[in-house]
C-alpha positions as CSV (number, residue, x, y, z in Angstrom):
1,X,12.7,0.5,-34.6
2,X,9.2,2.2,-32.6
3,X,8.2,-1.1,-31.9
4,X,11.4,-2.9,-30.7
5,X,11.3,0.0,-27.9
6,X,8.3,-0.5,-26.9
7,X,8.8,-4.6,-26.9
8,X,12.0,-3.9,-24.6
9,X,11.7,-0.7,-22.5
10,X,15.1,-1.1,-21.4
11,X,16.2,-0.6,-24.6
12,X,14.1,3.0,-24.8
13,X,15.9,4.5,-21.4
14,X,18.5,7.3,-21.8
15,X,21.6,5.2,-21.1
16,X,24.0,8.4,-20.8
17,X,22.6,9.9,-17.7
18,X,25.1,12.2,-15.7
19,X,25.6,9.4,-12.7
20,X,28.1,6.5,-14.1
21,X,26.8,2.8,-13.1
22,X,29.6,1.6,-10.6
23,X,31.0,-2.0,-9.9
24,X,33.6,-3.0,-7.5
25,X,34.6,-6.6,-8.3
26,X,36.7,-7.8,-5.2
27,X,37.7,-10.8,-5.1
28,X,38.8,-12.6,-1.6
29,X,41.8,-13.8,-1.1
30,X,43.1,-13.1,-4.8
31,X,46.8,-12.1,-5.1
32,X,48.9,-10.8,-8.2
33,X,49.9,-13.5,-10.0
34,X,46.4,-16.2,-9.4
35,X,45.7,-14.7,-13.1
36,X,47.2,-14.9,-16.5
37,X,47.1,-11.5,-16.7
38,X,50.8,-10.4,-16.1
39,X,51.4,-7.7,-13.4
40,X,54.8,-7.6,-12.9
41,X,56.8,-5.2,-15.2
42,X,61.1,-5.7,-15.1
43,X,63.2,-2.9,-14.6
44,X,62.6,-1.2,-17.9
45,X,58.7,-1.2,-16.9
46,X,58.1,-3.9,-19.3
47,X,55.9,-6.6,-18.6
48,X,57.0,-10.0,-17.6
49,X,54.6,-13.3,-17.3
50,X,55.6,-15.6,-14.3
51,X,55.0,-19.3,-14.3
52,X,51.5,-18.8,-12.2
53,X,50.8,-16.9,-15.0
54,X,50.9,-19.7,-17.2
55,X,48.7,-21.9,-14.8
56,X,45.5,-19.9,-14.5
57,X,43.4,-19.6,-17.4
58,X,41.6,-16.2,-16.7
59,X,40.6,-14.9,-20.2
60,X,38.0,-12.3,-19.0
61,X,40.3,-11.0,-17.4
62,X,43.0,-10.4,-19.8
63,X,40.2,-8.7,-22.2
64,X,39.7,-6.5,-19.2
65,X,43.3,-5.6,-19.1
66,X,43.4,-5.3,-22.5
67,X,40.8,-2.6,-22.9
68,X,41.2,-0.6,-19.4
69,X,44.2,0.2,-16.8
70,X,46.2,-2.2,-14.9
71,X,48.2,-1.2,-11.6
72,X,51.6,-3.1,-11.3
73,X,52.3,-1.5,-7.6
74,X,48.5,-1.6,-5.8
75,X,48.6,-2.3,-2.3
76,X,45.8,-3.6,0.1
77,X,46.1,-4.6,3.8
78,X,47.6,-8.1,4.5
79,X,44.3,-9.5,5.4
80,X,40.6,-9.1,4.5
81,X,38.5,-7.3,7.5
82,X,41.0,-4.2,7.3
83,X,40.7,-3.9,3.5
84,X,37.6,-4.0,3.0
85,X,36.6,-1.5,5.7
86,X,39.2,1.0,3.7
87,X,37.3,0.6,0.5
88,X,34.2,1.8,1.9
89,X,36.0,4.7,4.3
90,X,38.8,5.8,2.2
91,X,40.6,5.5,5.5
92,X,44.1,3.2,6.6
93,X,43.4,0.7,8.9
94,X,45.6,2.7,11.7
95,X,42.6,5.4,11.4
96,X,39.7,3.1,11.4
97,X,40.7,1.0,14.1
98,X,39.9,-2.4,12.1
99,X,43.6,-3.3,11.9
100,X,42.5,-7.6,11.9
101,X,40.2,-10.1,10.2
102,X,37.3,-9.7,12.4
103,X,35.8,-13.1,13.8
104,X,32.2,-13.1,14.1
105,X,32.0,-14.9,17.3
106,X,34.6,-13.4,19.5
107,X,36.9,-10.5,20.0
108,X,40.5,-11.7,18.4
109,X,43.0,-9.1,19.8
110,X,45.3,-12.0,20.0
111,X,47.7,-12.1,22.9
112,X,49.6,-8.8,22.6
113,X,47.1,-7.2,20.6
114,X,45.9,-3.3,21.5
115,X,42.8,-3.6,23.6
116,X,40.8,-1.0,22.2
117,X,40.9,-1.9,18.4
118,X,37.7,-1.6,16.1
119,X,36.3,-5.6,16.8
120,X,33.0,-4.3,16.2
121,X,34.0,-2.8,12.7
122,X,31.7,-0.5,10.5
123,X,28.0,0.6,12.3
124,X,25.1,2.9,11.2
125,X,27.2,6.1,12.0
126,X,30.3,5.3,9.9
127,X,30.8,7.3,6.7
128,X,31.0,4.8,4.0
129,X,30.7,5.2,0.2
130,X,27.7,3.0,-0.4
131,X,25.5,5.9,2.3
132,X,26.6,8.7,0.3
133,X,25.6,7.2,-3.2
134,X,23.0,6.3,-1.9
135,X,21.9,9.6,-0.6
136,X,23.0,10.3,-3.9
137,X,20.2,8.5,-5.3
138,X,22.4,5.1,-6.4
139,X,20.8,2.2,-6.3
140,X,23.7,0.5,-3.5
141,X,23.8,-3.3,-4.0
142,X,26.1,-5.5,-1.9
143,X,26.3,-9.1,-3.3
144,X,28.6,-11.7,-1.8
145,X,31.3,-11.6,1.4
146,X,31.1,-8.5,3.7
147,X,32.3,-9.5,6.8
148,X,32.1,-5.6,8.1
149,X,31.2,-6.7,11.7
150,X,30.7,-9.5,14.1
151,X,27.4,-11.3,15.0
152,X,25.0,-8.9,16.9
153,X,26.6,-5.8,15.4
154,X,25.1,-3.0,12.9
155,X,28.2,-4.3,10.6
156,X,26.5,-7.6,10.0
157,X,24.5,-6.4,7.9
158,X,25.2,-4.4,4.6
159,X,21.9,-2.3,4.7
160,X,23.0,-0.9,8.0
161,X,25.9,0.4,6.3
162,X,24.7,2.2,2.8
163,X,23.1,-0.6,0.9
164,X,19.9,-1.0,-0.3
165,X,20.1,-4.3,-1.1
166,X,22.2,-7.6,0.7
167,X,22.5,-10.8,-1.0
168,X,24.8,-13.4,1.1
169,X,26.4,-10.7,2.8
170,X,27.0,-11.1,7.0
171,X,29.4,-11.6,9.5
172,X,31.5,-14.4,8.4
173,X,34.5,-14.3,6.4
174,X,34.6,-17.5,4.2
175,X,31.8,-20.0,3.1
176,X,30.5,-22.8,5.1
177,X,30.3,-24.8,1.2
178,X,30.2,-23.8,-2.0
179,X,27.8,-26.6,-2.9
180,X,24.3,-25.5,-3.6
181,X,23.7,-29.4,-2.6
182,X,25.0,-28.7,0.5
183,X,22.7,-25.2,0.9
184,X,25.9,-23.3,1.1
185,X,26.8,-24.9,4.6
186,X,23.4,-25.3,5.9
187,X,22.9,-28.5,5.3
188,X,26.6,-29.7,4.6
189,X,30.3,-28.5,5.2
190,X,30.6,-26.1,8.2
191,X,27.3,-24.9,9.5
192,X,28.8,-21.8,11.8
193,X,29.6,-20.3,8.4
194,X,26.7,-20.9,6.0
195,X,25.8,-18.1,3.3
196,X,22.4,-16.6,3.4
197,X,19.7,-15.5,1.4
198,X,20.7,-18.2,-1.4
199,X,17.7,-20.6,-0.4
200,X,16.3,-20.8,-4.1
201,X,19.4,-22.6,-4.9
202,X,19.6,-25.1,-2.0
203,X,19.5,-28.8,-3.0
204,X,20.5,-27.8,-6.8
205,X,23.8,-28.5,-8.8
206,X,24.7,-24.3,-8.2
207,X,28.5,-23.6,-7.2
208,X,27.9,-20.6,-4.8
209,X,30.3,-18.3,-7.5
210,X,27.2,-19.1,-10.3
211,X,24.2,-18.4,-7.6
212,X,26.0,-14.7,-6.7
213,X,26.5,-14.0,-10.1
214,X,23.2,-14.7,-10.9
215,X,21.9,-13.2,-8.1
216,X,23.8,-9.8,-9.1
217,X,22.7,-9.6,-13.1
218,X,19.2,-10.0,-11.4
219,X,19.9,-6.8,-9.2
220,X,21.6,-4.6,-11.7
221,X,18.3,-5.4,-14.2
222,X,15.9,-4.5,-10.9
223,X,18.0,-0.8,-10.4
224,X,17.4,-0.5,-14.5
225,X,14.0,-1.0,-14.5
226,X,13.7,1.7,-11.5
227,X,15.4,4.4,-13.8
228,X,18.3,4.2,-11.1
229,X,22.2,4.8,-11.1
230,X,23.4,1.6,-9.5
231,X,26.7,0.6,-7.7
232,X,26.9,-3.0,-6.7
233,X,29.6,-4.2,-4.4
234,X,30.5,-7.9,-6.2
235,X,32.4,-9.0,-3.2
236,X,32.9,-12.6,-3.8
237,X,33.7,-15.2,-1.4
238,X,35.8,-17.0,-3.4
239,X,39.2,-17.7,-3.8
240,X,38.6,-18.0,-0.1
241,X,39.1,-21.1,1.8
242,X,37.7,-24.2,1.9
243,X,39.2,-25.0,-1.7
244,X,35.9,-26.7,-2.9
245,X,37.1,-27.6,-6.5
246,X,34.2,-25.7,-8.8
247,X,33.5,-28.8,-11.1
248,X,32.8,-26.7,-14.7
249,X,36.4,-26.2,-14.5
250,X,38.1,-29.2,-12.8
251,X,39.1,-30.6,-16.0
252,X,41.4,-27.8,-17.1
253,X,43.7,-28.5,-14.1
254,X,43.8,-32.4,-13.9
255,X,47.0,-32.8,-15.5
256,X,48.5,-30.0,-13.9
257,X,51.0,-31.8,-11.9
258,X,50.0,-29.5,-8.9
259,X,48.2,-30.8,-5.4
260,X,44.5,-31.4,-5.1
261,X,43.5,-28.7,-3.2
262,X,45.7,-26.1,-5.8
263,X,44.0,-27.3,-8.2
264,X,40.6,-26.6,-6.7
265,X,41.9,-23.1,-6.0
266,X,42.9,-22.8,-9.7
267,X,38.8,-23.6,-10.4
268,X,37.8,-21.3,-8.0
269,X,39.8,-18.5,-10.2
270,X,38.4,-19.2,-13.5
271,X,34.9,-19.6,-11.8
272,X,35.6,-15.6,-10.9
273,X,36.7,-14.9,-14.4
274,X,33.8,-16.4,-15.6
275,X,31.5,-14.5,-13.2
276,X,33.7,-11.5,-14.3
277,X,32.8,-12.2,-18.3
278,X,29.1,-13.2,-17.4
279,X,28.3,-9.8,-15.5
280,X,30.1,-7.6,-18.2
281,X,27.8,-9.0,-20.9
282,X,24.6,-8.4,-19.2
283,X,25.4,-4.6,-18.3
284,X,26.3,-4.3,-22.1
285,X,22.6,-6.3,-23.0
286,X,21.3,-3.8,-21.0
287,X,22.7,-1.4,-23.0
288,X,24.5,0.1,-20.2
289,X,28.2,-0.8,-21.0
290,X,29.3,2.7,-22.1
291,X,28.1,4.1,-18.2
292,X,29.3,1.4,-16.5
293,X,32.8,1.7,-14.5
294,X,34.0,-1.6,-13.3
295,X,37.0,-2.1,-11.0
296,X,38.6,-5.4,-10.3
297,X,40.7,-6.1,-7.5
298,X,41.9,-8.6,-4.6
299,X,41.6,-7.9,-1.1
300,X,44.6,-8.8,0.2
301,X,47.3,-11.3,-0.9
302,X,47.1,-15.0,-2.3
303,X,46.4,-17.6,0.0
304,X,46.5,-20.6,-2.8
305,X,47.4,-23.8,-1.5
306,X,51.0,-24.1,-3.0
307,X,54.2,-25.1,-1.4
308,X,56.5,-22.6,0.6
309,X,60.2,-22.2,-0.3
310,X,62.3,-19.9,1.7
311,X,58.9,-17.8,2.4
312,X,57.9,-17.8,-1.5
313,X,54.9,-19.6,-2.3
314,X,51.7,-18.2,-4.0
315,X,52.8,-14.8,-4.8
316,X,56.2,-15.7,-6.5
317,X,58.4,-14.2,-7.5
318,X,57.2,-11.7,-5.0
319,X,57.8,-12.9,-1.0
320,X,55.0,-14.3,0.9
321,X,51.2,-14.3,0.9
322,X,48.5,-13.4,2.7
323,X,49.3,-12.4,6.2
324,X,52.8,-11.4,5.8
325,X,54.8,-8.2,6.1
326,X,56.6,-9.0,2.5
327,X,55.1,-7.6,-0.8
328,X,53.6,-11.0,-1.5
329,X,51.0,-10.3,1.4
330,X,50.2,-6.9,0.4
331,X,50.1,-6.5,-3.9
332,X,46.7,-7.1,-5.3
333,X,45.4,-7.1,-9.3
334,X,43.8,-3.8,-10.0
335,X,42.4,-3.1,-13.2
336,X,39.9,-0.4,-14.1
337,X,38.0,-0.1,-17.3
338,X,34.8,1.3,-18.6
339,X,32.5,-1.7,-19.7
340,X,32.4,-0.4,-23.4
341,X,34.8,2.2,-23.8
342,X,33.6,5.2,-25.9
343,X,36.0,8.1,-25.2
344,X,32.8,10.4,-26.7
345,X,30.6,9.3,-24.2
346,X,30.0,12.1,-20.8
347,X,30.9,10.0,-18.1
348,X,34.4,8.6,-20.0
349,X,34.9,12.3,-20.6
350,X,34.9,13.0,-17.2
351,X,37.1,9.9,-15.9
352,X,39.3,8.6,-19.0
353,X,40.9,5.3,-19.0
354,X,43.9,4.8,-21.4
355,X,43.1,1.2,-22.8
356,X,46.0,-1.2,-22.7
357,X,47.6,0.4,-20.0
358,X,50.5,-0.2,-17.7
359,X,50.4,2.0,-14.3
360,X,53.7,1.5,-12.3
361,X,52.6,4.5,-9.8
362,X,51.6,3.4,-6.6
363,X,48.1,3.1,-6.0
364,X,46.0,1.6,-3.1
365,X,42.5,0.5,-2.1
366,X,42.6,3.6,-0.1
367,X,41.9,5.7,-3.8
368,X,38.8,4.2,-4.1
369,X,36.5,6.5,-2.4
370,X,37.8,9.5,-3.5
371,X,38.1,8.6,-7.0
372,X,34.1,7.2,-6.9
373,X,33.7,10.8,-4.9
374,X,34.9,12.8,-7.6
375,X,33.0,11.1,-10.9
376,X,30.1,10.9,-9.0
377,X,29.9,14.2,-7.0
378,X,29.4,12.9,-3.5
379,X,31.1,14.6,-0.4
380,X,31.9,13.5,2.0
381,X,31.5,15.3,5.7
382,X,34.5,17.7,6.3
383,X,35.7,15.8,9.8
384,X,36.0,12.5,7.8
385,X,39.8,12.8,7.0
386,X,40.4,10.8,3.9
387,X,44.1,9.1,3.2
388,X,43.9,8.2,-0.1
389,X,44.0,10.0,-3.7
390,X,42.4,11.0,-6.4
391,X,43.2,8.0,-9.6
392,X,42.3,9.8,-12.4
393,X,45.4,11.0,-13.8
394,X,47.2,7.7,-13.7
395,X,43.9,5.8,-14.9
396,X,44.5,7.8,-18.1
397,X,48.3,7.1,-18.1
398,X,49.6,10.4,-16.4
399,X,51.6,10.3,-13.5
400,X,49.8,11.7,-10.3
401,X,52.0,14.6,-9.2
402,X,50.0,15.4,-6.2
403,X,49.9,11.9,-4.2
404,X,53.0,10.9,-1.9
405,X,54.2,7.6,-2.5
406,X,53.7,5.8,0.5
407,X,51.2,2.8,2.0
408,X,51.0,1.9,5.5
409,X,49.9,-1.4,6.6
410,X,49.8,-1.8,10.4
411,X,49.3,-4.9,12.1
412,X,49.7,-5.0,15.7
413,X,48.0,-8.6,16.0
414,X,49.2,-12.3,15.6
415,X,49.0,-13.7,12.2
416,X,51.7,-15.5,10.1
417,X,53.7,-12.1,10.4
418,X,53.0,-10.8,13.8
419,X,53.0,-7.5,15.4
420,X,54.4,-5.2,12.6
421,X,54.2,-1.9,11.1
422,X,55.6,-1.8,7.1
423,X,55.6,1.4,5.1
424,X,56.3,1.6,1.5
425,X,57.5,4.9,0.5
426,X,58.8,5.8,-3.0
427,X,61.8,3.2,-3.8
428,X,62.4,2.3,0.2
429,X,60.2,0.1,2.1
430,X,60.9,-0.5,5.6
431,X,59.0,-3.2,8.3
432,X,59.3,-2.9,11.9
433,X,58.9,-5.8,14.3
434,X,57.3,-5.0,17.9
435,X,58.6,-8.8,18.5
436,X,62.4,-8.4,18.1
437,X,63.5,-10.9,20.1
438,X,61.7,-13.0,17.3
439,X,63.0,-11.5,14.4
440,X,65.2,-8.1,13.5
441,X,63.8,-5.0,14.6
442,X,63.9,-3.5,11.8
443,X,64.0,-4.8,7.5
444,X,64.6,-1.9,4.9
445,X,64.9,-3.3,1.3
446,X,65.2,-1.0,-2.0
447,X,62.1,-2.4,-3.8
448,X,63.6,-0.9,-7.3
449,X,66.7,-2.8,-7.0
450,X,65.1,-5.7,-4.8
451,X,61.7,-5.9,-5.9
452,X,61.4,-9.7,-4.4
453,X,63.0,-8.8,-1.0
454,X,66.0,-10.9,-1.0
455,X,68.2,-8.6,1.2
456,X,67.6,-6.7,4.4
457,X,70.0,-3.4,3.9
458,X,69.0,-2.1,7.5
459,X,72.5,-2.3,8.7
460,X,74.1,-1.2,5.2
461,X,71.6,2.3,5.0
462,X,71.8,3.7,8.5
463,X,70.8,7.0,7.2
464,X,67.8,5.6,5.2
465,X,66.6,3.5,7.8
466,X,66.0,6.4,10.2
467,X,64.2,8.3,7.4
468,X,62.1,5.8,6.9
469,X,61.5,5.2,10.3
470,X,60.7,9.0,11.3
471,X,58.1,8.4,8.1
472,X,56.9,5.4,9.5
473,X,56.3,6.7,13.4
474,X,54.7,10.4,11.7
475,X,52.3,7.8,9.7
476,X,51.4,6.5,12.7
477,X,50.8,9.5,14.9
478,X,49.1,11.5,12.4
479,X,46.8,8.1,12.2
480,X,46.2,7.8,16.0
481,X,47.1,4.5,15.7
482,X,47.2,1.5,18.3
483,X,50.0,-0.3,19.5
484,X,50.1,-3.7,20.3
485,X,50.7,-3.9,24.0
486,X,52.4,-6.0,27.4
487,X,50.1,-6.0,30.5
488,X,48.2,-3.4,28.5
489,X,51.0,-0.7,28.2
490,X,51.5,0.0,24.7
491,X,54.8,-1.0,23.0
492,X,56.7,2.2,21.9
493,X,58.7,2.5,18.6
494,X,62.6,2.0,18.9
495,X,64.0,4.8,16.5
496,X,67.6,3.4,15.5
497,X,70.5,5.1,16.7
């Protein structure tokens, strides 16, 4: 035994230190149905598989869900930069002001967008989760898509906002190419969106998802050799457009009957699943599995290139997709697990996670910051307001009696759904449209009775409409939200009579 330990110094380390390693595994544009793992339940809380669950092949996600806890009602903002900023700050987009995706080259406030929205994103003064963990002694690692700020801003470089290591992150929101033979956009594809920092793979047949996975595993090894706990943002560019087909999985979908772009999207999903499995296996081989927490999630609704029929598409049976105000634009997969479950390990005793558990109580991207703050012992400045809630009880299969049942998605810009604010509150959802001449001023849904948003009941339930609009108005006021503007004058909410 002495000989073995000396031969491999990693095996001789004390892996049961008090600080857990953390992996936040974020998939770009991955919606609730982009997986073989079922996330939707029936009225009685029983999981239901839908056709898209049978289309995608994600065995590693299945294993993770079986040993951890999956959330059936987990919310993100409807586009990427707001969600990414919210994960790192613990604040709703209405509060931090990054209410639209960030165009690297120019301010994309859109025609009626608020003049002072936070186009510049995060900067060196921002309170962020990685910065606080860095101060705690963590090795903080970012791998993949960042999109925290435009070109020539602090947020362009993740090392300015609390990361010790940045691999592949910049101002871009999508890759110029997924192919090493195209140097990930430097020699082929869209050169304006070329992925930086992966020169060793240029000219090689190494798909982008694989290159980022290899780099992430090397960064984990480096942190371990330094004797530091690590925080890893494993934030893939996949499955964002352009929809390149990952050749490793192409044959799995060739007879599916779906379009070439939909088949390519499925290969991107399976590549993500392989990345998940490879990172988990690497952590186990280093002997870190019992002390490493992994959170798996998407940053907004699905953008899979599937037909849209009556506003149902890649999130079906949920309505809508990325950029929409319906549930398909904001509900995302979320799985939490210890890589190697062991209820007697110190960190796992501090954060027990029920195995093969289904959590139906609402959760959101805003909850990641306070949850990780508690388990790592970090504290944010008193003037930094957190909008999320600690998930400790929910991860252990219990209800969180302290949280509210709210999720606010404020989008004062133009996109697939334009100039709207939505609020989920328990069983009810209100959507307010600032351009009421183009669609109804209010949409009201009872998500318990009508989870797929088939019927707007605003007229049938006037008292509930008033209650929901009052809550929506209060939430916006508390967060100092900026409204759409006409001739630089903010558009005010029109309350129901």
